[in-house]
TORPA-4810 file (N, C-alpha, C, O; in nm, 3 decimals):
<nodes>
NODE_1_12.219_15.762_8.585_12.183_15.844_8.700_12.277_15.964_8.707_12.398_15.950_8.686_M
NODE_2_12.221_16.083_8.739_12.302_16.205_8.746_12.381_16.209_8.875_12.357_16.131_8.967_T
NODE_3_12.475_16.303_8.880_12.560_16.314_8.998_12.477_16.354_9.120_12.504_16.311_9.232_R
NODE_4_12.374_16.438_9.097_12.289_16.483_9.209_12.212_16.365_9.269_12.201_16.355_9.392_T
NODE_5_12.158_16.276_9.184_12.086_16.157_9.233_12.177_16.064_9.310_12.135_16.009_9.412_G
NODE_6_12.299_16.044_9.265_12.394_15.957_9.333_12.429_16.010_9.471_12.436_15.934_9.567_S
NODE_7_12.450_16.142_9.482_12.481_16.201_9.612_12.364_16.185_9.708_12.383_16.161_9.827_D
NODE_8_12.240_16.199_9.655_12.122_16.184_9.740_12.110_16.041_9.795_12.074_16.023_9.911_L
NODE_9_12.140_15.938_9.711_12.136_15.799_9.756_12.238_15.772_9.865_12.209_15.704_9.963_S
NODE_10_12.356_15.825_9.848_12.459_15.806_9.948_12.420_15.871_10.080_12.447_15.815_10.187_Q
NODE_11_12.358_15.987_10.074_12.316_16.053_10.197_12.207_15.972_10.269_12.208_15.961_10.392_Q
NODE_12_12.114_15.916_10.190_12.008_15.834_10.252_12.067_15.709_10.318_12.028_15.673_10.429_I
NODE_13_12.161_15.642_10.251_12.224_15.522_10.308_12.299_15.558_10.435_12.295_15.482_10.532_E
NODE_14_12.368_15.670_10.437_12.441_15.711_10.557_12.346_15.737_10.672_12.374_15.699_10.786_A
NODE_15_12.231_15.802_10.642_12.132_15.829_10.747_12.076_15.698_10.803_12.059_15.685_10.924_I
NODE_16_12.046_15.600_10.713_11.992_15.471_10.757_12.092_15.396_10.844_12.054_15.338_10.946_L
NODE_17_12.220_15.395_10.805_12.322_15.325_10.885_12.335_15.389_11.023_12.346_15.319_11.123_R
NODE_18_12.334_15.521_11.026_12.347_15.589_11.155_12.227_15.562_11.244_12.241_15.542_11.365_E
NODE_19_12.108_15.562_11.184_11.986_15.536_11.261_11.985_15.393_11.317_11.948_15.370_11.432_T
NODE_20_12.026_15.297_11.232_12.030_15.157_11.275_12.129_15.138_11.389_12.102_15.066_11.485_T
NODE_21_12.247_15.204_11.378_12.348_15.191_11.483_12.296_15.247_11.614_12.324_15.191_11.720_A
NODE_22_12.223_15.357_11.610_12.169_15.416_11.732_12.063_15.326_11.796_12.056_15.312_11.919_R
NODE_23_11.979_15.265_11.709_11.876_15.175_11.763_11.939_15.055_11.831_11.896_15.015_11.939_I
NODE_24_12.043_14.995_11.767_12.110_14.879_11.825_12.176_14.916_11.957_12.168_14.841_12.054_V
NODE_25_12.242_15.034_11.961_12.307_15.077_12.084_12.205_15.100_12.195_12.229_15.068_12.312_A
NODE_26_12.090_15.156_12.157_11.984_15.178_12.256_11.931_15.047_12.312_11.909_15.035_12.432_L
NODE_27_11.909_14.948_12.224_11.859_14.817_12.270_11.961_14.748_12.358_11.923_14.686_12.458_L
NODE_28_12.089_14.756_12.323_12.192_14.694_12.406_12.195_14.758_12.545_12.208_14.691_12.647_E
NODE_29_12.184_14.892_12.545_12.183_14.959_12.676_12.063_14.920_12.759_12.075_14.900_12.880_G
NODE_30_11.945_14.909_12.693_11.825_14.869_12.766_11.839_14.727_12.820_11.799_14.699_12.933_E
NODE_31_11.896_14.636_12.740_11.911_14.497_12.784_12.004_14.489_12.905_11.974_14.419_13.003_R
NODE_32_12.117_14.560_12.898_12.209_14.558_13.011_12.145_14.617_13.136_12.165_14.569_13.247_E
NODE_33_12.067_14.721_13.115_12.001_14.782_13.231_11.898_14.687_13.291_11.885_14.679_13.413_A
NODE_34_11.824_14.615_13.206_11.724_14.520_13.256_11.790_14.405_13.331_11.742_14.365_13.437_M
NODE_35_11.901_14.351_13.275_11.972_14.242_13.342_12.025_14.287_13.477_12.014_14.214_13.576_V
NODE_36_12.084_14.406_13.481_12.137_14.457_13.607_12.027_14.479_13.709_12.043_14.452_13.827_E
NODE_37_11.913_14.529_13.661_11.800_14.551_13.751_11.747_14.419_13.806_11.711_14.410_13.923_S
NODE_38_11.743_14.316_13.720_11.695_14.184_13.764_11.790_14.124_13.867_11.745_14.063_13.965_L
NODE_39_11.921_14.140_13.846_12.018_14.087_13.942_12.003_14.156_14.078_12.008_14.091_14.182_K
NODE_40_11.983_14.288_14.074_11.965_14.360_14.200_11.838_14.315_14.272_11.837_14.303_14.394_Q
NODE_41_11.731_14.292_14.195_11.606_14.247_14.256_11.622_14.109_14.320_11.571_14.085_14.429_A
NODE_42_11.693_14.018_14.251_11.715_13.884_14.307_11.802_13.890_14.432_11.777_13.820_14.529_L
NODE_43_11.905_13.975_14.428_11.991_13.988_14.546_11.913_14.043_14.665_11.932_13.999_14.778_A
NODE_44_11.825_14.142_14.637_11.742_14.199_14.745_11.646_14.096_14.802_11.629_14.087_14.923_T
NODE_45_11.584_14.018_14.713_11.492_13.914_14.758_11.564_13.809_14.840_11.513_13.764_14.942_L
NODE_46_11.683_13.769_14.795_11.760_13.668_14.868_11.799_13.719_15.006_11.794_13.646_15.104_D
NODE_47_11.838_13.847_15.012_11.876_13.905_15.141_11.758_13.913_15.236_11.772_13.888_15.355_S
NODE_48_11.640_13.947_15.182_11.521_13.956_15.267_11.479_13.819_15.317_11.438_13.804_15.433_N
NODE_49_11.489_13.717_15.229_11.450_13.582_15.271_11.543_13.527_15.378_11.498_13.465_15.474_L
NODE_50_11.672_13.550_15.362_11.769_13.496_15.458_11.763_13.569_15.592_11.800_13.513_15.695_R
NODE_51_11.718_13.692_15.591_11.709_13.768_15.715_11.578_13.745_15.788_11.562_13.790_15.902_S
NODE_52_11.483_13.677_15.724_11.354_13.654_15.788_11.366_13.545_15.892_11.430_13.443_15.867_S
NODE_53_11.306_13.565_16.009_11.314_13.466_16.118_11.211_13.356_16.104_11.220_13.255_16.175_A
NODE_54_11.112_13.372_16.014_11.005_13.273_16.000_11.042_13.158_15.908_10.970_13.059_15.904_D
NODE_55_11.152_13.169_15.833_11.190_13.066_15.737_11.287_12.969_15.804_11.386_13.014_15.862_I
NODE_56_11.263_12.837_15.799_11.354_12.741_15.860_11.491_12.744_15.794_11.507_12.786_15.680_P
NODE_57_11.589_12.696_15.871_11.726_12.693_15.820_11.740_12.599_15.702_11.815_12.628_15.609_E
NODE_58_11.667_12.486_15.704_11.677_12.391_15.593_11.630_12.452_15.463_11.688_12.427_15.357_A
NODE_59_11.522_12.536_15.470_11.473_12.600_15.349_11.570_12.706_15.299_11.588_12.722_15.179_L
NODE_60_11.632_12.778_15.392_11.731_12.878_15.353_11.851_12.814_15.285_11.906_12.869_15.189_L
NODE_61_11.890_12.696_15.335_12.005_12.630_15.274_11.975_12.578_15.135_12.064_12.564_15.052_A
NODE_62_11.846_12.551_15.109_11.809_12.498_14.977_11.796_12.606_14.872_11.787_12.575_14.753_S
NODE_63_11.795_12.737_14.913_11.781_12.846_14.817_11.917_12.870_14.751_12.012_12.904_14.822_I
NODE_64_11.930_12.854_14.620_12.059_12.874_14.556_12.095_13.021_14.552_12.008_13.108_14.553_P
NODE_65_12.223_13.047_14.546_12.271_13.184_14.535_12.238_13.239_14.398_12.229_13.163_14.301_A
NODE_66_12.220_13.374_14.387_12.188_13.433_14.256_12.297_13.405_14.155_12.416_13.426_14.181_P
NODE_67_12.255_13.357_14.037_12.352_13.329_13.931_12.407_13.188_13.934_12.465_13.145_13.834_G
NODE_68_12.390_13.113_14.045_12.442_12.976_14.054_12.342_12.880_13.993_12.222_12.901_14.010_A
NODE_69_12.385_12.775_13.922_12.291_12.678_13.862_12.223_12.596_13.968_12.285_12.559_14.067_P
NODE_70_12.096_12.567_13.947_12.019_12.487_14.042_12.065_12.343_14.040_12.095_12.287_13.935_S
NODE_71_12.071_12.281_14.160_12.114_12.141_14.169_12.010_12.047_14.108_12.045_11.938_14.062_S
NODE_72_11.882_12.090_14.107_11.777_12.004_14.050_11.789_11.994_13.900_11.747_11.896_13.839_A
NODE_73_11.848_12.099_13.837_11.861_12.097_13.692_11.978_12.013_13.645_11.987_11.979_13.527_S
NODE_74_12.071_11.980_13.736_12.185_11.898_13.698_12.150_11.752_13.708_12.100_11.708_13.812_R
NODE_75_12.176_11.675_13.604_12.146_11.532_13.603_12.258_11.456_13.672_12.375_11.486_13.650_R
NODE_76_12.224_11.357_13.756_12.329_11.280_13.824_12.413_11.203_13.724_12.365_11.171_13.615_P
NODE_77_12.537_11.172_13.760_12.623_11.096_13.668_12.564_10.959_13.639_12.486_10.906_13.718_P
NODE_78_12.603_10.901_13.525_12.547_10.773_13.481_12.576_10.662_13.580_12.497_10.568_13.592_R
NODE_79_12.688_10.671_13.651_12.723_10.566_13.747_12.626_10.559_13.864_12.619_10.457_13.932_S
NODE_80_12.551_10.669_13.888_12.457_10.672_13.999_12.314_10.641_13.955_12.223_10.645_14.039_Q
NODE_81_12.290_10.610_13.830_12.157_10.576_13.784_12.113_10.443_13.845_12.194_10.354_13.869_W
NODE_82_11.984_10.432_13.871_11.928_10.310_13.928_11.876_10.223_13.816_11.796_10.268_13.733_V
NODE_83_11.920_10.098_13.812_11.874_10.007_13.707_11.733_9.959_13.738_11.696_9.942_13.854_R
NODE_84_11.656_9.937_13.634_11.519_9.890_13.651_11.516_9.752_13.718_11.424_9.723_13.795_T
NODE_85_11.615_9.669_13.688_11.620_9.536_13.748_11.636_9.543_13.899_11.580_9.462_13.972_Q
NODE_86_11.714_9.642_13.947_11.730_9.660_14.092_11.599_9.701_14.156_11.566_9.656_14.266_D
NODE_87_11.524_9.787_14.088_11.393_9.828_14.139_11.297_9.709_14.141_11.216_9.695_14.233_V
NODE_88_11.305_9.624_14.039_11.220_9.504_14.033_11.247_9.413_14.151_11.154_9.362_14.214_V
NODE_89_11.375_9.391_14.183_11.412_9.304_14.295_11.362_9.362_14.427_11.310_9.290_14.512_V
NODE_90_11.378_9.493_14.443_11.334_9.557_14.568_11.183_9.551_14.583_11.134_9.523_14.692_R
NODE_91_11.108_9.575_14.476_10.962_9.569_14.485_10.914_9.427_14.508_10.817_9.405_14.582_L
NODE_92_10.980_9.329_14.447_10.941_9.190_14.469_10.954_9.152_14.616_10.864_9.090_14.673_R
NODE_93_11.065_9.190_14.677_11.086_9.159_14.819_10.984_9.232_14.907_10.935_9.177_15.005_E
NODE_94_10.953_9.356_14.871_10.860_9.434_14.951_10.718_9.382_14.940_10.648_9.371_15.041_L
NODE_95_10.673_9.349_14.818_10.535_9.305_14.798_10.512_9.162_14.846_10.399_9.125_14.880_L
NODE_96_10.618_9.082_14.850_10.601_8.945_14.901_10.562_8.945_15.048_10.495_8.852_15.094_Q
NODE_97_10.603_9.046_15.122_10.570_9.055_15.265_10.440_9.130_15.290_10.403_9.154_15.405_N
NODE_98_10.370_9.167_15.183_10.243_9.238_15.198_10.134_9.162_15.122_10.115_9.185_15.003_R
NODE_99_10.066_9.074_15.187_9.965_8.993_15.116_9.849_9.076_15.063_9.784_9.036_14.966_P
NODE_100_9.822_9.192_15.125_9.711_9.275_15.079_9.756_9.380_14.978_9.674_9.460_14.932_H
NODE_101_9.883_9.381_14.942_9.932_9.473_14.840_9.969_9.609_14.897_9.963_9.631_15.018_G
NODE_102_10.009_9.700_14.808_10.052_9.834_14.846_10.022_9.930_14.733_10.018_9.891_14.616_A
NODE_103_10.001_10.056_14.768_9.978_10.159_14.668_10.110_10.218_14.621_10.214_10.198_14.683_R
NODE_104_10.105_10.292_14.510_10.225_10.349_14.453_10.287_10.452_14.546_10.409_10.467_14.550_I
NODE_105_10.203_10.525_14.621_10.256_10.625_14.715_10.333_10.557_14.828_10.438_10.605_14.869_A
NODE_106_10.279_10.445_14.878_10.350_10.372_14.984_10.482_10.317_14.934_10.583_10.321_15.005_D
NODE_107_10.483_10.265_14.812_10.606_10.210_14.756_10.710_10.319_14.737_10.829_10.298_14.762_L
NODE_108_10.667_10.436_14.691_10.761_10.546_14.671_10.818_10.595_14.803_10.935_10.632_14.810_R
NODE_109_10.736_10.595_14.908_10.782_10.642_15.037_10.880_10.545_15.102_10.975_10.587_15.167_Q
NODE_110_10.857_10.415_15.084_10.942_10.316_15.150_11.071_10.290_15.073_11.174_10.260_15.134_E
NODE_111_11.066_10.299_14.941_11.185_10.267_14.862_11.267_10.390_14.825_11.389_10.380_14.808_T
NODE_112_11.203_10.504_14.812_11.275_10.624_14.770_11.293_10.635_14.620_11.357_10.729_14.573_G
NODE_113_11.236_10.542_14.544_11.246_10.548_14.399_11.146_10.648_14.344_11.046_10.681_14.409_F
NODE_114_11.174_10.697_14.224_11.085_10.794_14.161_10.960_10.725_14.107_10.952_10.603_14.098_S
NODE_115_10.863_10.809_14.070_10.736_10.757_14.016_10.760_10.678_13.888_10.701_10.572_13.870_H
NODE_116_10.846_10.729_13.799_10.873_10.662_13.673_10.948_10.530_13.694_10.919_10.431_13.626_M
NODE_117_11.044_10.527_13.787_11.118_10.404_13.813_11.026_10.295_13.867_11.038_10.179_13.828_Q
NODE_118_10.935_10.332_13.955_10.841_10.234_14.009_10.748_10.180_13.902_10.720_10.060_13.899_L
NODE_119_10.700_10.267_13.814_10.607_10.221_13.709_10.677_10.127_13.612_10.617_10.029_13.568_H
NODE_120_10.803_10.154_13.579_10.875_10.064_13.489_10.892_9.927_13.552_10.870_9.825_13.487_R
NODE_121_10.931_9.923_13.678_10.951_9.795_13.746_10.819_9.721_13.763_10.815_9.599_13.744_A
NODE_122_10.713_9.792_13.798_10.583_9.726_13.815_10.531_9.671_13.683_10.466_9.567_13.681_L
NODE_123_10.558_9.740_13.572_10.516_9.688_13.442_10.586_9.557_13.410_10.524_9.466_13.356_R
NODE_124_10.715_9.547_13.443_10.788_9.422_13.419_10.733_9.310_13.507_10.719_9.197_13.461_K
NODE_125_10.702_9.340_13.632_10.647_9.238_13.721_10.509_9.193_13.675_10.474_9.075_13.688_L
NODE_126_10.429_9.285_13.622_10.296_9.248_13.572_10.307_9.164_13.446_10.231_9.069_13.428_R
NODE_127_10.400_9.199_13.357_10.419_9.120_13.236_10.467_8.979_13.268_10.434_8.884_13.197_E
NODE_128_10.544_8.964_13.377_10.592_8.832_13.419_10.487_8.754_13.496_10.509_8.638_13.530_A
NODE_129_10.371_8.817_13.525_10.266_8.748_13.599_10.289_8.741_13.748_10.225_8.659_13.815_G
NODE_130_10.379_8.823_13.803_10.408_8.820_13.946_10.326_8.919_14.025_10.308_8.902_14.146_E
NODE_131_10.275_9.022_13.961_10.203_9.129_14.031_10.069_9.153_13.960_10.062_9.154_13.837_V
NODE_132_9.965_9.172_14.040_9.833_9.206_13.988_9.800_9.350_14.024_9.834_9.396_14.133_L
NODE_133_9.733_9.421_13.933_9.690_9.558_13.956_9.541_9.557_13.985_9.462_9.510_13.903_K
NODE_134_9.503_9.609_14.102_9.364_9.610_14.143_9.322_9.753_14.175_9.399_9.827_14.236_E
NODE_135_9.201_9.792_14.134_9.150_9.925_14.162_9.188_10.024_14.053_9.254_9.990_13.955_G
NODE_136_9.144_10.149_14.072_9.168_10.255_13.975_9.212_10.381_14.047_9.184_10.403_14.165_E
NODE_137_9.283_10.464_13.969_9.327_10.596_14.015_9.406_10.584_14.145_9.498_10.503_14.154_M
NODE_138_9.370_10.665_14.246_9.447_10.664_14.371_9.422_10.540_14.456_9.497_10.515_14.551_R
NODE_139_9.320_10.464_14.424_9.291_10.342_14.499_9.359_10.220_14.438_9.333_10.107_14.481_R
NODE_140_9.442_10.241_14.341_9.510_10.129_14.276_9.606_10.062_14.374_9.686_10.129_14.440_T
NODE_141_9.598_9.931_14.382_9.683_9.851_14.472_9.754_9.746_14.389_9.693_9.683_14.303_V
NODE_142_9.882_9.728_14.414_9.964_9.626_14.348_9.989_9.514_14.446_10.043_9.534_14.555_Y
NODE_143_9.949_9.394_14.405_9.957_9.278_14.495_10.041_9.169_14.429_10.025_9.139_14.311_R
NODE_144_10.130_9.110_14.508_10.218_9.004_14.457_10.143_8.872_14.453_10.068_8.839_14.544_Y
NODE_145_10.166_8.796_14.346_10.100_8.667_14.326_10.208_8.561_14.311_10.301_8.577_14.232_V
NODE_146_10.195_8.455_14.387_10.291_8.346_14.378_10.273_8.273_14.247_10.163_8.231_14.212_E
NODE_147_10.382_8.257_14.174_10.376_8.184_14.047_10.378_8.034_14.071_10.454_7.987_14.156_R
NODE_148_10.297_7.957_13.999_10.298_7.811_14.018_10.430_7.752_13.974_10.487_7.791_13.872_P
NODE_149_10.478_7.657_14.051_10.604_7.592_14.018_10.585_7.493_13.903_10.482_7.428_13.890_R
NODE_150_10.687_7.483_13.822_10.682_7.390_13.708_10.691_7.246_13.757_10.768_7.215_13.849_A
NODE_151_10.614_7.159_13.698_10.615_7.018_13.736_10.741_6.949_13.685_10.783_6.969_13.571_R
NODE_152_10.799_6.870_13.771_10.920_6.798_13.734_10.883_6.663_13.673_10.890_6.559_13.737_R
NODE_153_10.844_6.669_13.547_10.799_6.547_13.481_10.916_6.455_13.450_10.901_6.332_13.452_T
NODE_154_11.034_6.514_13.422_11.148_6.431_13.383_11.194_6.344_13.498_11.215_6.224_13.481_T
NODE_155_11.210_6.406_13.616_11.259_6.329_13.730_11.156_6.226_13.775_11.193_6.117_13.819_S
NODE_156_11.026_6.261_13.765_10.922_6.167_13.806_10.920_6.044_13.716_10.905_5.931_13.764_T
NODE_157_10.935_6.067_13.586_10.938_5.953_13.495_11.063_5.868_13.515_11.059_5.746_13.498_R
NODE_158_11.174_5.934_13.552_11.297_5.859_13.570_11.288_5.768_13.692_11.344_5.659_13.694_A
NODE_159_11.215_5.817_13.799_11.205_5.737_13.920_11.096_5.630_13.910_11.099_5.532_13.984_Q
NODE_160_11.000_5.648_13.818_10.890_5.553_13.808_10.937_5.426_13.739_10.993_5.434_13.629_R
NODE_161_10.917_5.311_13.799_10.960_5.185_13.734_10.878_5.156_13.611_10.760_5.190_13.603_P
NODE_162_10.941_5.093_13.516_10.874_5.060_13.390_10.770_4.952_13.413_10.795_4.854_13.483_A
NODE_163_10.654_4.969_13.353_10.544_4.874_13.365_10.559_4.769_13.256_10.533_4.795_13.138_D
NODE_164_10.601_4.652_13.296_10.625_4.542_13.200_10.505_4.450_13.187_10.509_4.352_13.113_T
NODE_165_10.397_4.482_13.262_10.282_4.392_13.256_10.205_4.406_13.124_10.147_4.310_13.076_S
NODE_166_10.206_4.528_13.065_10.135_4.551_12.941_10.234_4.568_12.826_10.334_4.636_12.843_R
NODE_167_10.209_4.510_12.715_10.304_4.519_12.603_10.303_4.660_12.544_10.201_4.730_12.547_P
NODE_168_10.417_4.701_12.493_10.429_4.833_12.431_10.374_4.829_12.289_10.339_4.724_12.236_T
NODE_169_10.368_4.951_12.228_10.315_4.961_12.091_10.404_4.887_11.992_10.355_4.824_11.899_A
NODE_170_10.537_4.896_12.013_10.629_4.826_11.923_10.613_4.674_11.935_10.618_4.602_11.836_K
NODE_171_10.593_4.627_12.059_10.576_4.483_12.077_10.447_4.435_12.010_10.442_4.326_11.953_A
NODE_172_10.342_4.521_12.019_10.217_4.482_11.954_10.235_4.479_11.802_10.179_4.391_11.735_K
NODE_173_10.311_4.573_11.749_10.332_4.574_11.604_10.411_4.453_11.558_10.386_4.399_11.451_A
NODE_174_10.507_4.412_11.640_10.585_4.293_11.602_10.501_4.166_11.614_10.515_4.074_11.533_R
NODE_175_10.413_4.161_11.713_10.333_4.040_11.734_10.220_4.028_11.633_10.178_3.917_11.600_A
NODE_176_10.169_4.145_11.581_10.056_4.140_11.489_10.105_4.104_11.349_10.197_4.169_11.300_R
NODE_177_10.049_4.008_11.286_10.092_3.971_11.150_10.055_4.080_11.051_9.952_4.146_11.065_P
NODE_178_10.139_4.098_10.951_10.114_4.198_10.848_10.002_4.158_10.756_9.956_4.044_10.754_G
NODE_179_9.960_4.260_10.677_9.849_4.233_10.587_9.890_4.139_10.474_9.808_4.065_10.420_R
NODE_180_10.021_4.143_10.439_10.067_4.055_10.331_10.054_3.909_10.368_10.032_3.825_10.281_A
NODE_181_10.068_3.878_10.498_10.059_3.737_10.539_9.915_3.693_10.560_9.888_3.574_10.573_S
NODE_182_9.823_3.789_10.562_9.683_3.754_10.586_9.599_3.755_10.460_9.493_3.693_10.456_R
NODE_183_9.645_3.825_10.354_9.567_3.833_10.230_9.634_3.746_10.124_9.754_3.763_10.098_V
NODE_184_9.565_3.656_10.064_9.624_3.572_9.959_9.665_3.656_9.838_9.599_3.754_9.805_P
NODE_185_9.774_3.614_9.774_9.822_3.686_9.656_9.721_3.680_9.543_9.711_3.774_9.464_T
NODE_186_9.647_3.573_9.535_9.547_3.559_9.430_9.439_3.667_9.442_9.391_3.720_9.341_E
NODE_187_9.402_3.699_9.564_9.302_3.805_9.584_9.355_3.940_9.540_9.283_4.022_9.483_E
NODE_188_9.485_3.964_9.567_9.547_4.090_9.526_9.555_4.095_9.374_9.534_4.200_9.314_V
NODE_189_9.584_3.980_9.311_9.591_3.974_9.164_9.458_4.013_9.102_9.453_4.088_9.005_R
NODE_190_9.349_3.962_9.158_9.218_3.994_9.102_9.188_4.145_9.115_9.131_4.205_9.025_R
NODE_191_9.229_4.205_9.229_9.205_4.348_9.247_9.288_4.430_9.149_9.239_4.529_9.094_A
NODE_192_9.415_4.389_9.126_9.500_4.460_9.031_9.445_4.446_8.889_9.445_4.541_8.812_V
NODE_193_9.396_4.325_8.855_9.341_4.302_8.722_9.218_4.389_8.698_9.203_4.445_8.589_H
NODE_194_9.130_4.402_8.798_9.012_4.485_8.781_9.050_4.632_8.763_8.990_4.704_8.683_R
NODE_195_9.152_4.677_8.839_9.193_4.816_8.829_9.255_4.848_8.693_9.229_4.954_8.636_A
NODE_196_9.338_4.756_8.641_9.404_4.782_8.512_9.310_4.763_8.395_9.330_4.824_8.290_L
NODE_197_9.207_4.682_8.410_9.114_4.657_8.302_9.033_4.783_8.270_8.986_4.799_8.158_R
NODE_198_9.017_4.871_8.367_8.940_4.994_8.347_9.028_5.107_8.292_8.976_5.209_8.246_R
NODE_199_9.163_5.090_8.296_9.254_5.193_8.246_9.337_5.135_8.132_9.427_5.054_8.155_R
NODE_200_9.306_5.175_8.012_9.375_5.120_7.897_9.524_5.156_7.896_9.607_5.078_7.849_K
NODE_201_9.557_5.276_7.947_9.696_5.321_7.945_9.774_5.274_8.066_9.893_5.305_8.079_R
NODE_202_9.711_5.200_8.155_9.780_5.145_8.270_9.784_5.242_8.388_9.733_5.354_8.382_G
NODE_203_9.847_5.194_8.495_9.857_5.272_8.618_9.995_5.254_8.680_10.055_5.147_8.667_L
NODE_204_10.048_5.357_8.748_10.173_5.339_8.822_10.146_5.270_8.955_10.031_5.248_8.992_P
NODE_205_10.253_5.236_9.025_10.240_5.164_9.151_10.162_5.246_9.255_10.080_5.190_9.329_M
NODE_206_10.187_5.377_9.259_10.119_5.460_9.360_9.968_5.461_9.338_9.892_5.455_9.434_S
NODE_207_9.923_5.468_9.210_9.780_5.467_9.181_9.718_5.330_9.209_9.605_5.322_9.258_R
NODE_208_9.793_5.222_9.179_9.742_5.088_9.211_9.722_5.073_9.362_9.626_5.010_9.407_L
NODE_209_9.814_5.133_9.439_9.801_5.124_9.585_9.678_5.199_9.633_9.609_5.154_9.725_R
NODE_210_9.650_5.314_9.570_9.534_5.392_9.613_9.404_5.325_9.571_9.305_5.328_9.645_D
NODE_211_9.403_5.266_9.452_9.279_5.208_9.400_9.244_5.078_9.471_9.129_5.055_9.506_V
NODE_212_9.344_4.995_9.492_9.317_4.863_9.551_9.317_4.864_9.702_9.246_4.785_9.765_T
NODE_213_9.394_4.952_9.762_9.403_4.956_9.907_9.506_4.862_9.966_9.516_4.851_10.088_G
NODE_214_9.583_4.793_9.881_9.687_4.702_9.930_9.821_4.775_9.936_9.836_4.885_9.881_Y
NODE_215_9.918_4.713_10.004_10.049_4.774_10.020_10.134_4.752_9.895_10.099_4.673_9.807_S
NODE_216_10.247_4.825_9.888_10.338_4.809_9.774_10.391_4.666_9.763_10.407_4.611_9.654_D
NODE_217_10.418_4.609_9.878_10.473_4.473_9.877_10.372_4.372_9.824_10.407_4.283_9.746_K
NODE_218_10.248_4.385_9.866_10.144_4.293_9.819_10.120_4.310_9.668_10.107_4.211_9.596_Q
NODE_219_10.113_4.435_9.623_10.090_4.460_9.480_10.209_4.411_9.398_10.190_4.355_9.289_I
NODE_220_10.331_4.432_9.449_10.449_4.387_9.374_10.448_4.236_9.354_10.483_4.188_9.246_H
NODE_221_10.409_4.160_9.455_10.402_4.015_9.441_10.300_3.977_9.334_10.325_3.889_9.251_R
NODE_222_10.185_4.042_9.336_10.083_4.010_9.237_10.128_4.046_9.096_10.101_3.972_9.002_A
NODE_223_10.199_4.162_9.080_10.245_4.205_8.948_10.350_4.110_8.894_10.349_4.076_8.776_I
NODE_224_10.442_4.066_8.980_10.546_3.972_8.935_10.481_3.844_8.884_10.520_3.792_8.779_V
NODE_225_10.383_3.792_8.958_10.316_3.668_8.916_10.241_3.689_8.784_10.243_3.601_8.698_A
NODE_226_10.177_3.803_8.767_10.103_3.829_8.644_10.198_3.852_8.526_10.167_3.814_8.413_M
NODE_227_10.314_3.915_8.553_10.412_3.936_8.445_10.471_3.804_8.400_10.494_3.784_8.280_A
NODE_228_10.495_3.713_8.494_10.549_3.582_8.457_10.450_3.504_8.370_10.490_3.425_8.285_D
NODE_229_10.323_3.527_8.392_10.222_3.458_8.313_10.189_3.534_8.184_10.107_3.488_8.105_E
NODE_230_10.253_3.649_8.162_10.229_3.725_8.040_10.098_3.800_8.039_10.044_3.829_7.933_G
NODE_231_10.046_3.832_8.155_9.917_3.902_8.163_9.933_4.054_8.159_9.839_4.125_8.124_L
NODE_232_10.052_4.106_8.194_10.073_4.251_8.190_10.218_4.280_8.155_10.302_4.190_8.156_L
NODE_233_10.245_4.406_8.123_10.380_4.449_8.089_10.410_4.583_8.155_10.321_4.659_8.192_E
NODE_234_10.540_4.609_8.168_10.585_4.736_8.226_10.615_4.833_8.113_10.682_4.799_8.016_R
NODE_235_10.564_4.956_8.128_10.587_5.061_8.030_10.657_5.178_8.100_10.611_5.223_8.204_V
NODE_236_10.768_5.226_8.043_10.843_5.335_8.102_10.945_5.285_8.202_10.967_5.164_8.215_G
NODE_237_11.009_5.378_8.273_11.111_5.343_8.372_11.108_5.443_8.485_11.057_5.554_8.470_S
NODE_238_11.166_5.402_8.599_11.174_5.492_8.715_11.037_5.527_8.768_10.949_5.442_8.780_G
NODE_239_11.021_5.657_8.800_10.894_5.703_8.854_10.783_5.706_8.749_10.665_5.712_8.784_R
NODE_240_10.819_5.702_8.622_10.719_5.704_8.514_10.673_5.565_8.472_10.599_5.551_8.375_N
NODE_241_10.717_5.462_8.544_10.679_5.325_8.507_10.531_5.302_8.535_10.479_5.338_8.641_M
NODE_242_10.465_5.241_8.436_10.324_5.206_8.449_10.307_5.059_8.413_10.388_4.999_8.343_R
NODE_243_10.196_5.002_8.465_10.168_4.860_8.438_10.038_4.855_8.354_9.935_4.912_8.389_Y
NODE_244_10.049_4.783_8.241_9.940_4.778_8.143_9.905_4.631_8.118_9.995_4.547_8.107_V
NODE_245_9.776_4.600_8.110_9.732_4.465_8.078_9.762_4.430_7.933_9.753_4.516_7.845_L
NODE_246_9.797_4.308_7.909_9.826_4.260_7.774_9.692_4.219_7.707_9.605_4.159_7.769_M
NODE_247_9.683_4.255_7.579_9.564_4.214_7.504_9.447_4.294_7.549_9.336_4.275_7.498_G
</nodes>
């Protein structure tokens, strides 16, 4: 680039910087002027409102001074927050004395709680089955329902004397003779023999019990007698033991 071109670029950059600086200064001046004008308008409005005789004193006191933060925008400290459980207790006491129920507007007016606090507490009471919601929209009524008391079965059974006139299940089981004493061993032997005769490789004790329908004790007696006579043999050991007919 020649010296003439370089000088021209520098002149253009200088013009752009100067123009940008003037625009920024102009915008800053306009912003300050607008802010000052807005402050003056607010001060004039505040002065006119406070000098008006038609506005009550309570309303005048609630108007914040220009530039001061609104009290409604400040959140109360955490120590002053109302717990939902406290609202639940208060609503329970209030609705218990109103058999026909109450609307949300009445509850808010009597308790002073906010709309959201009341809805949270009412939801907990409804989930617990203590409050019923009836109606829709503005006609919605919340009514307290008495929960049924739990039956004291433990104390009633403890006070009730034991009935000794009828035997218990354990006494009946002890008095009833077992199947081993009622079925002859010879009959069990014949059933075991028929079952093993159809299975060349034999059967374990569990399968013999399923096939014959007799108990382990009854089958064991029959197997011992048949083994002593040489009619069957044991094959394997432990859980793999099977009983096979001889010959």
